[in-house]
N, C-alpha and C positions, 0 to 999 in steps of 0.2 A: 491533544496534547497527548492526553492517556495519562494524566497522575491520579485521576479519580474517576471512578465507577458508582453512581447513585442506584444502579439495577445488579440483577444478580443474585445469586442466593445466598451469597455472602455479601454486603455493603464491603465497597474500600472504606479505609480512613482518608478522611481528607487533608491535605498538607501540602508543602511545596517540596519535600525532599523525597518528598517520597524517592496414512502416509504409507506413506511406503518409503522404505529404504532402498528402492531402486534408484540406479542412477539414470541421471537424463545425459541425451547424448554433448557431449563438448563439442558446439558448433561454432562460439561467439568468438570471430576472428581467425587469426593465425600466427605462427610463430611461437620463440619460446618465451614468451613474456604472461606470467602467472602472477595467481593472487593469493589469498586463503584469509577467511574471515577470522576475526574483524578487521575490517580495513584501516579504525581509529586506532590501533593498538599502538601505534609511533608516538602518539600525543597524548590518547584519551583512553582511561578504563570506562569513562563513561562518555555518551555523547547522544543524549535522545531525538528523537523528533527529526532528523537530521533532512537537510534538502541540499540540492546542489545544483550551482549555475556553472557554466564557462565564461570567464569574463574576458574584457577585451581584448586581454594581453593575451589569450588563447589557453589560460591555465585554470584550473577548476577549484570551486572555492565552495564549501560546504559551511553549514550552520547548524546550530544545535541548541537546544532548551537550557536554560541558566540551572546549570548544576554546576560543583567542583568536576575537574576532570579527572583528579587523580585520587587514588587511595592516599587519605590521610592529609589532603588538601583543607577539606572544609570549610572554603569557603567558596559557594557560588560564582560562578563567571556570568557576564552578564551579556548573553549569547556567544560564544566561544566561536572563532572563525578559524577555519584551516584552509592550506592551499595546498594544492597538490599539479605537478605535471602529469602524472599517470593515472590518475584516479585508485593507485594501490598505495603509495610512499605517501603521506599526509604530514603537514608543518603547523603546528597551531602559531597563527599570525595577532593573535589580540583577539580582545572583545568587539562587540560594535558598540558596546556603551560603556563610558566610565563609571564607577563606583556610585556618584553622586548625579548621573544624568539618566533625568526621567521628564516623560511630558508635563505640562505645568498641570493638567487635569489628574495624575496618576498620585497614590498615595505614598507617604513615605512608606520605603521598606517593600514597594510592589516587585513581584517578579517578572520576568520577560520568559514566555512559552512558545513554544513551537513557532519559529520564524519561515516565514516563507519570503522568498528574495525573487523579482522579478524587475525586465526592464520596463520602463513606461516612456514611450518621449525619448528622449536623450537622455536619461538619467534610470538610476535603480530606485525601485520602493522596498523596505524590508516592511511586510506587514507582521505585527507580532503581538502576541496577547499579553494583555497587562492585566494582572493579578488583581490588584486593588485600587480602585479610584475615590475621587475626593466626592461620588456623590451620595455616598451612607456612611453609616458606620459599619455595614457589614465589610467583613476581611475579605469577600470572593465576590464583590460586585464588579465582575468581570469585564473586559471591554477590548475593542480589538484597535491598535494603534497602530501609527504608521511612519516610520523615518525613510528620508529621501538620500540619496549620496551619488557624487559623480563615479564612483566605481565601486566595485563589489568591497573592497575592503573600507568604505568609508572617504570621509567623516560620516557619519549617520547625524541625521538632521530631524527631531520628533516633528511630527504637524501638531497645529495648535489644538486642533480639536480631534477626537478618536472617530476612526471612520467607520466606526457599529459602537455606538455608545449600552453601556450597562441597561439591560432587560428585567424588568422587573419580571418575578413567575409567579403565577396562577396560585400555586401551591407555596408561596413562601420562597424568601429570598429572592435571588437574581438568577436567572436562566445562564445558562454557560456559553456564554460569549466567548469562546475560545478556539484556536487553532484554526486559525485565518489561511485559505489559498486562494490564489488571483488565478483568474484565466481569462483570456481576451479571445473573441469571438470572430469569425470570418468577416463580420459586418464591422466591425471595429470597436463593439462595445465589450466595455469591461466589466465582469463580474468580481465577485467575493463570495466565496463558501466558507462558513464558522458554523461553530456550533460542537454540542457535547450531546451525554446523557440527558442531562436537564435541559428540556428542550428541542433536542434533535437537530441535526443540520440542516442550516435553510443557504438559500443562496439570494443575494441582492445585487441588483446594478450598481456599478459606479459610474463616479465624475469621468469627462474625458482623463483629466489628471491622473485618477487612480486614488484618490485622497479622500472622496466622500461618498458613503450611500446615498444613491437617489431611488426614488420609487418605493413600491411595498417588495419587503422580502417573502419568498414563498418556501416552503417546505421542501426537502428534496428527498430526507431522509429520515424515519421515524426517529423519535426520543425514545432512550433508555435501549437502545440495540449500538449505535454508531456513533463515530467521531474519528479528527484527524483526516479529513476528507483532503482528495485531490482529485481534480477533473484534466483528461486531455482527449484530444480529438484526434480519431484512429479511424481511417478510411469512412468519414463520414459519419462516422458514430461518435457520442458523447458519452465519455465512460467516467461514473463517477467513482474513485477509490476510495472505501472505507474503514475504520478500522473497529474490530468489537470484540467486547468483552473487556476484561478487567486488564490493565496495560501493566498493572504496579503488584503483582501477590507475590513479589520472590520466586522461590522456586514452584509455585503453581500458577503463574502466570498464563494464561493461554491466550492471547490478545493474538487476533492474528489481520488479515488484509481481505474484504471481500468485495466484488464489483456488480452495479448495477450499469445498463449504458440506455440512451435516448437520442430520438432525432433532434434534440433542444436542449442548450444548456440549463434552462429552466425543469427539465424534467417533461414528464416521469419518467424516474429511473425504474428499469427492469433489469431482473436476473435471467440466466439463461433458460429457466422454467417459465420466463412469461411472469414471475412473481415481483409486484411492488415494493420499494424499499421506503415507502412513507407509509405502509400500511400496517394496522397491527400484527397480523402476521406476514411480518416484511421479509420480504427475499434478501438475495444476498450470494452470487457465485463466490466459493472460495476462490482466491488468487495468491496466497501465501499461508500459508500454517506451517505448525511444526512437525519433523517427520522422524521422531525419534532420536536423533543425534544430539549433538551439544545445547542446540538452539532451541528456546521456547519463548513466549511473547513476543512473533515476529508480527511489527505494524508498526504503524505510521509512518506512511512511505513518502518518499520523494520519488522522481524519476530522470531519466536523462538519458541523451541518446549517443554514442559513440562514433568516431570518424568513421566508420565502414557500415553504419546505418544503425545497428543493432541498439534496442532497445535495451534498459538498465533499469530495476528497482533497486533504489537507496531507503535503508529501513533501520530500525534499531532492534536488538533481540537481548537474550537475556542466558547466560551461561546456566544450565540448570545446577553445576557443581559451585558455582561463583556468584550468585544472586544478586548478592547486596554487596554495598560502598560501604567499606571500614567494620560496619557491624551487621549482625541479625536484625532486621526489622528497620532498617534508616534507608535509606536512599537505595532504589532498586539498580542495581549497576546496567546499565543500558547501552553497550556500545555499537557504534554504525557498522554495519555489513552492505554488500551490494551484490544482485545476482542477477542473471540474465530473465530477462521479459520475453517472452514469447507470446506468439499471436499463435491460436490454433484455434480452425472453426470458428473465428470471429470472435473469441474471447482471449485475454491476458491469463497467462497461468506462469509462474517462475521458476525456472529451469524444465521445462516441457509438463511439469506437474511436478517435479521430485522435490520440490520445497527448496529451503535453505542449504546452503552447501557449506559442508566443514572441512573439507582438505582441499588441495590445491587443485587449482580450475583455470584453465584461460581467461587472462586480463581483457579488458575493455581495449578498445581499437584507440590509442591515443596518440600516437605518429602516424602519418600516412607514406606512402611511396613519396607524393608529392606534399609536402609539407610546408608552407611558407608564411613566416610571422613577421617578416621584415623587419627582423631586428637589426640588421645591417643598412647600409645605403648600395651595396650592389645590387646586380641584377643579372649575375652569370648565367642562372639558370634560367635565362628566359631570353626569347629575341622577340624585337618587336616587327610588328607588321603595319609600320605606320603612326602616327601621331608624337606626342610628348608623353613620358611614364619618368616619375620620380619617387623616392622614398623619404617620407619626413616624418617624424615623430612616430616611427613604429608603423607607418600605413604606406599603402603605395595610393599615389593621386596620378590620374592621366586622363589622355583621349587616344580614342584609336582602338587598334586590338596589340596583344601582349601575350605571347604565347609559349608556354613551359616547353621545355626540352627533355621533360621527365613525361612518359606515354602510360598509361595504364591501361592494359586488355583485358577484355569479357565486361563479366558486370563490375558495374562502377558506380561507387557513390562521388562526387563533387560539391564541395560547396565554398561561400566565401561569404563574409559579413561585409556589408555593401552599403555605401551610402550615395545619392545623386546631389552630389554638394555642388552641379551645374551642368548635367549630363540631361539629355531629352530622353534617353535610354542607357541602361547599362548591363552586364550580366556575363553569361558564362556561353561557352562553344565547346561542345562535346563532339569531335569527329564532323558531322553533317548536322549537328543539331543547334540551334541557339535557344538557349534560357534566357530571357531577358523580361527588365521592367521598365515598359515603355505605354505611354500614354494612358498612365495610372491604372496599366494592366500587368496583368501577369502573363508572359506569351511563350509558348514553345513553338518552333518551326523548324523541320528538316527540309532541308535543301533538296528542294525535288518532290518535295512530298507535303504531307497537311500542317496546318496549323491548328494550334487550340490556344486557349485563352480564357483568363477570368477577370473578374475587375478587381481591385482593391479598393479597402475601405475607403471611404470618402474623405475620413480624416487623417487619413496616414499621411505621414509627413515623410517623405523619401529622403530627406537632407539627414534623419537620424538613421541610426546604425539599424541595419536588419541582415537577419539571417538567411541568406537563398542557398538550398540544398535542392542537387538534382540526383536523383537515383535512376540509372536503366539495370534492368534485368530482362535480359533477353532483347524483346525487341520492346518492351513497357518502359515508357519513361512516366515518371512523377517527380513535379518538381513544386516545389514548397517555398514562401516566404513568412517569415516570424519575428515575432521579437527577441527571440533570446533560446530557440532551438528547444522550448520546453513542451512542445506538444499543443501549443495553443498558435494553429498556424492561421496566416491573416487572408492568406489563398492556398491553392492548389490546383495545379493544373495539370493532368494526364495526353498523354499523346501515344498513338501505337505506330511503329516506326517500319517503315518500308525495310529497312537494311540494318545490321546489326551496328551499335556503335563502335566507330576505331579511330583513334586518332589522340592527338595532344588536348590539353586543356588551354584556351584561350579566354583571357581577360578581353571584355568590350565596354566602350563607352562612347555615344556617340552624342553630338549637339554640345560637348561640353565635355568639364572633367567628371569624375568618379570617384571614388575613394574605396580601396579593397584591404581587407585585412582576413587573417587567418584563414588562408586560401588553402584548401586541400582536397586530393584526390588520390581514392584508395580501392581495392576492390570490395565489393558490396558484401554485406555478411552472407551466411547462410544460413534459412531460416530452419528451426527444428518445424517439423511437419506434423510429427504423432505425437501426442501424450505420452508418458508413462502408462502402463496399463495398471487398472483399479486392483483392488486386493482379488486373489481368483477365489470363486465359490464353487467348491466341488461337490462330490459326493452327498449327499446326506447321510449322517451317523445317527440311524434310528434308535440306536440302545442308548443314545446320549440324548437323546432330545425327547419331549413332553407334548404331545398333542393335547392336554388337557379331555380326552375322550371317556376317562375311566376313573374319575376322581384323580388325587395328586398324586403321584408317582411317588413309591418311597423311596429314592433317590434323594429328595426332596432333605432340607435341614432348614428349620428355621432359626432367627437371630432375634428373639424377642417375637415370639409368636403372636399373629393377631386374629384371633377366634372369628373376627369376619371376614375373613377372606375365605370365599368357600369358590367349589370348583364344581360346576353343571353345566349342562348342555353342549357340552366342548369349548368351556371357557373357564379363566381364572378371574373372577370378580372380586376385587377388592376395592373396600372404600378408601376413598384417600384421606392418609392420617393427620391428626395436628401434632406433627414432629417432625426432627429431620436427623442427620448424620453428622453436618457440618459441627468445627465446633466441640466443645468437650460435651454437650447435651448428649448426644448418641442414646436418643431413644426411639427411634423409628425401629419399625419391624425389617427385615432383611429375609426373603426367600432364597433358598441358596444349594447349590447342587455341584458336585467336583464335574473339573472340565478336561476333555480329553489333552493329552500331552502332543507337544509339537506345535505345528502351524494349525489352526482351524478358527472358522466363522460362526460366532453365534448371532442366532436372530431371533428377535420377537416382532409381533405384530399387538400394538396397544391402542386402543379408544379411550377416548378421555376428554369429554366434553367440556374444555375451558370456555368458551364462547369465545368473543375479543372486544379488545377497546376496554372492560371492566378491569380494575384491580382485584387480584387474587391471588396476592402474593403466598406462598411461592408453591403453589399445588403443582403437583409434577407426578408421572408414573415413566419408568421404563426399565432399564435393564444396566447391573451394574458387574463389574470385575472387583472384585472383594477379598482383601485380606487380613482386616480387621477394622475395627470403627475409626481407625484413624489412617488408614491408608486404603483407598478404594479408589477407581474411574467411574462415574456415574453418569451414563447417557439416556437423559428424557426427554420429552415431551413437557413445558413447563410455563407457565407465567409468569414474566418478571414487569412488573408494574402494568400497565397498560399491553404490554407486547407479548405476543405467543412465540416461543423458540425453542428450536433443539440445542440444549444446553452438555455439554460436554465435560462435566466437573470433575473435579481431580483433590485431593486430599491425601495428603503427608505428613510425617513428625518432621519436626525441622527444630532445630535451636531448643527442645524440648517442648515444644506445643505444635499443636495441627495446626496447617496452614492452609488454604483452602481459595482454589481458584476458577477459572473455566476457558472453555473453548467452544465456539459457536457451530455447530454442523448442520445445514439447512434450515427449511423451515416446515413448523410442522400442522399436519392437517389434524381434523379431529380423531381420524385412524392414522397411526406413525408407524412405519416399518422402522426399526433399528438393525444396525449389525455393530459386533465389534469383530476386528478382525485381528488375531493372535498372533505374535511373532517372536520366535527365540532368537535375539543377536546371537549369531554363531560366534563372534569374537568377545561379547561380554557376559553371556547370557541371560541379560534382561529379558523380561516380557514385555514387547512392544504390542500396545491393544491400540488399531485406529478407528475410529467411530464413521459410521455413514447412517445417511436416513434418508427415507424415501417415503413420499406421498401417494403411491399408487402401487409399491413392490415393484416395480419393475425400474425405475428411472431412479440413480442414484446418485446424492451429493456426498463425496468422502471428505472428513475433514480430520483433525488433527490428530496426535500422537501421543498416549500418557504410558511412561513406561515403570514397570515393578523392579525391584533388586533381583537378579538370579536366584537369591536363596529365601526366595516367597513361594506360596502356592497359591495363585489367586484362585478364587472359585467364581461361578458365573450366577447371577441372581436376577431378581426384582424386585424392585422396590415401588410403593405409590405411598408417597408422604409428603408435607410442606403446608398443610393447611387442612383444617375439614369446614372451614364455613367460607362458602357456602358448601354442601356437601354434595359430593360427586363421587362416582365410582369408576376405577379404571377397571377395564376388561381387554384381558391376553387371551392370543387366540391360540397361542405354542412359545415353546421357546426350542429352540433347533438348533443343531449342531452340522455344520458341514465341513468336511476335510480341507 
């Protein structure tokens, strides 16, 4: 959910209230419709941990964590709910729960965090963090609860027992049983992902009704690094999205979304470099991180697909100029944002890698060329090919064939919500291709051509509403059946066509009636094929660099010199100090030199043997962009409890005191290469520093951007501090600058 952070160089305070600047190609959808983040501005100043679903009525519903919605409101809502016709303009429609509504096992005053809403069978289920239960006097003995409802707007009724009960922690207190996310697999099994920094992210199988954990959970993402999970299935892979770093450090919040993938919903999940997410040196490929614009702390995501087939990520972020609700150091103000989720080389990335958007962008496609919600009884836009069809209660029921008078040419996506209320087979026809549910299989059949099919899970009741979506790009057809179009397909079938698709959309039902709703067909989205470029590394600026070949270059200057730091045999050797720079202590040594003007990249290679698994808080070494002791960006490989991470920490003065947060940039090896790419924003004059790390000096992971005011002159330096026990020495091979 992201209110808490046990790890990190600066521990967060427990409490309820708590890059690149290149533009990505605007490829999502077509037409004049546009949006601008935050999309929650119409109804809320803050709307954290958002998820979005499409309801049976064809409208979109968003749910957020229990906070006040507006400045000055003071009173927290009980899972606030909003509705939209276009995913851009939203209206608050009430809270999921009344002020006195709670499950019998929840303590009075318990809050509800991080809702996840799914269709299970013939109803909707909301999974939610319950922050305080009656199993102990501990005020944070968290659990996962569930509530059911007939529609996305309720009424919601809590289940009698928690889905996942409070779990005592081996180190005291209770493991953080928060941030639920449900997933239904192609075999029909339901899973729940949950957990956070204290205890890690686990997955457990659920009962068929989705209300009880069964079996033994297993760890899929290590503790002290990840929370806020979301799993979806794409091209046969299971992708675990998880947020990392501190959600709620105000203007220093570096929250971001990373991902790993697996061939199983139980993992193991690995990142693009093959590193597991549940190891001490945990992997994680960045999906969404701050890029130097208005938005920081971009995390805790949901997922949706628009009518054109384009995927989108919904998440919260913090405006770095307005980080708190009402007053400094109160509730972190985290409005809801949405951006395009692209798939490039098998990996998801936001806006082709450009990150969160600030300006006007093409909006999601929510109105199709053929867009039938059956709100009236007339079928003027359709012609029958036999059988009987009628509209009742906002849906279409019939047998035979019903063909739209609207044609959609070229690459196309068509979909419908479907119930086999008596039919033996039902589905969609696009030109010469039928895609039907028949014989408990999903079947795609081209007239005069090939047939492909896949079995549906045995427990699927086809009288319940499911979404059938068909995409044709060129001569490749992909069809899927899912509970509610949230990336958890029950069946996926592909078919290579012999002819391009041409012709109108036809609804088909044989052997009895079938019910259709939310029928649409429109041009298929145009995918992004290439990611935005990583920071360019040009020629070496030898006059600014130091290889440590002949003592320490005279250009270096110390802040609090450490006499034990020595240069010999082509390396700077620096025993890690028992000191730090965060907060008001400011006792650590910093070795600095001036930086070139304009754009440049600074790089160092640092060896630091921190071992694995053991707690060595918070030994670290690496590079720093430094203005003074209360304004710096520090890129280090660091021990954070049992994990080893590359942390891009940031401190700045705010409201009379220093504030520290961090962003995570890749996974360290014993020897790690680090880069800071400096860019001056031509509009504001701000200094932007994007961080990168590498385990081999060749393949780089680029992370977030921290900024410095235009009237500052950051220097670049080295640091080795955070703890002197056990003794360990950092070894720097060089500090280089590149144009």
